[in-house]
N, C-alpha and C positions, 0 to 999 in steps of 0.2 A: 569860758573866758579865754581870750588869746593870751597865752603866757609869753611867747617870744615870736618875733618875726625873723625869718631866716633869709628871705629874698625880697628885694625891692625892685622898683621899676627899672627896666633896662638890663636886668641880670639874665644871662643865658642859663637855661636850666636843662637838665636831662630828665627823661622819664623816671619818676620815683624820687627825685630830689626833694628834700624837705623845704617847704615854703613857709610854714608856720607850725607852731606847736601849741595845742590847746592845753589848758590845765588838766593834767592827767592823774592827780593825786588820788582821787576817789576811784578812778578806773584801775590804777595800780594796786590799791588796797583790795579791791574786789577780786582782781586777778590772783593776787597772792593768797587770799583766803580760799578761793576755789582750788588753787594748786595744792594747798596744804590738805584740803579735804580729800583730793584725789590720792595723795600719798598715804593718808591714813587708811582709806578704804583698800588701797593696794596691799597694805600690810595685813589687813583683815582677810583679804582674799587668800593671801599666801598661807595664813594660819589655818583657814578652813581647808585649803588644798592639802596641807600636811595632815590635818585631822582626818580627812577622808581617806588618805592613803593608809594611815595607821589602822583605821576601822576596817578597811578592805582587807588588810593583812590579818586582822583579828577574825574577820568573817571566813577567810580562807582556812585559817587554823580551826575555827569552830566547825566548818564543814567536815574536815578530816576527823575531828574528835567525835562528831555525830556519827560518821560512818563507822568509827571504831566503838560506838556505843559508850563513849566516855562522858557525854553530856546529854541532857534531856532535850526533847524537841523544843520545849519552851525557852531554854537557854539559847539554842540556835536561832529561834525566831527573834529573840530580844536583840541579838547581835545584828541580824539582818535589818530589823526596823531602825536600829541606830545608824546603820550605814545610809539607809534611804533618807532618814531625817537630816543627816549632815550633808548629804548631796543637795537636798533642797536649800539648806542654809548657804551652801557654796554658790548655788545658782542665784539666790537672792542677793548675795554680796557682789557677785559678778554683774548683776543688773544695776545695783547701786553704783558700782564703779563706772559702768557705761553712762549712767545719768550724770554722775559727777564730772566725767570727762567731757560730756556735751556742754555742761555748764561752764567748765573751764574754757572750752573753745569759744563759747559765747562771750565770756569776759575778755578773752584775747582779742576778739573781733571789735568789741567796744573800745578796747585800748588802742587798737589800730586806727579807729576813727578820730583819735585825738591828734594824729599826725596828718597834716595837710600836705599832700604830695603833688608834684607836677604830674599831670596825666599823660604828657608826651613831651618830646624834645621841643624847645621853643624859647621864647623870650617873654619875660614878665612885662606886659604892656600897661597894666594898671594894678594898683593895690587899693582895696576898698576898706581895709581894717587897720587898726593899730594895736600895739601891745596893751593889754589890760581891758580891751573892749569886750563886752558881752555879745555873743552871737547866738543865733537860733538856726535850726535846720532850714535850709533854703536860702540863707543869706549869701550874698556875693562876697567872696573873700579876695580872689585874684582873677585877673584876666591874663591867661597865658596864650600867646599866639605862636603857632608853628611858622617858622621862617623858611623851611626847606622840606620838601620841594614846594615852590611857590606855584599856585594854580590860579587860573582866572576862569570865571564862569560868565557866560554871556548868552544872549538869545539871538536867533536868526529867523528871518521870515521862512515860512514853511517851504517856499520854492527852492530853498537850498538843500532840501532833504536828499535829492539825487546827486548833488555835486560835492558834498563833503563826505569824508570818511575818516575812520580811526587812523591815527598816525600822520594825518595831513598837517603840514606846517602852516602856522599863522604867525603874524607879527604883532607883538604887543608893545605899546608905548604908553607912558603915563599921560593921562588926559589933561592935567592941569599944568604940566611943566614941559619944557622943550628938552626931553630926554632922548636917550638912545633907543634904537629899535632892539627888541629882544625876540629871539626865536622861541616858539612854543609849539608843542605838538598836541593835537586833539586826542584825548584819552577816553572821552565818554560823550555819547550823543543820546539824547533822550529818545526813547522809542515811541513817544506819543507827542502829539501836537496840542499845545494849549488852546482850547477852543475860544477862550476869551480874547486872546491876542493874535491867534494864528501864527504862533512862533514855536520854535523848538529850542530846547536848552542844551548848550554845549559846554563841555569842560575841557580846558587845555592846560598842560603843564609846561612850565618854562624849562628850557634846555640851557644848562650852564648857570652862571651866577645871576643873581637878581639885579645887580647894579643899582640904579636909582629907583627901582620899584620897591614898594613896601606893602605889607599886608594891609588890606582895608582901602587901598587906593582905587580910584576910578581909572579905567584904562581904555585905550582905543585898540580895536582889533582890526588887523588888515589881512585879507585873504583874497584869493582869486575870485573874480566875478563868475557867476554861473553862466555856462554857455547854453 
């Protein structure tokens, strides 16, 4: 469920800005429970580490006592087996800690999903949801449009292949309004020709401010005729 809306149509946003917050109460509870489990197992690991150190010291002492014939072989073996057993217990707890840490990371990722963030710098063009609305995976929430750099994509007949090049200047004007001419430079030329239309796709980026141009507009492109 959408808990709060933080950005509306027309708001300029930066990458990572919060657009909306989903209801995160269950996700927070799950994360806190996983965090508490990690801390509990961390304490158990420290206890087993201390226990192993104590038994290793006991084993070292028992080895010396055995060399001095102060204890029997059975007593020495008993100490050795105890050290081995506690090392296995320590390894088991360390594995449990790793599993618990992985679970905590999973819960943290689920919590992150409750924060709807701007994917890049731009402007909120549309908002499709409201506070209190139930949403599902795949639902549209916002339409964020990048406003800079402004780029225009267009096609040219294949005969232009030998006459255009990267960095070449083109002139862009809005198709439906009598606006100003804007300089743009070609930054990408398709390496293949579309066989259905015998055209190539070209991408140009505006130089300077966009002026009267807006994302989504149709535009006219002016360039030198091929010689």
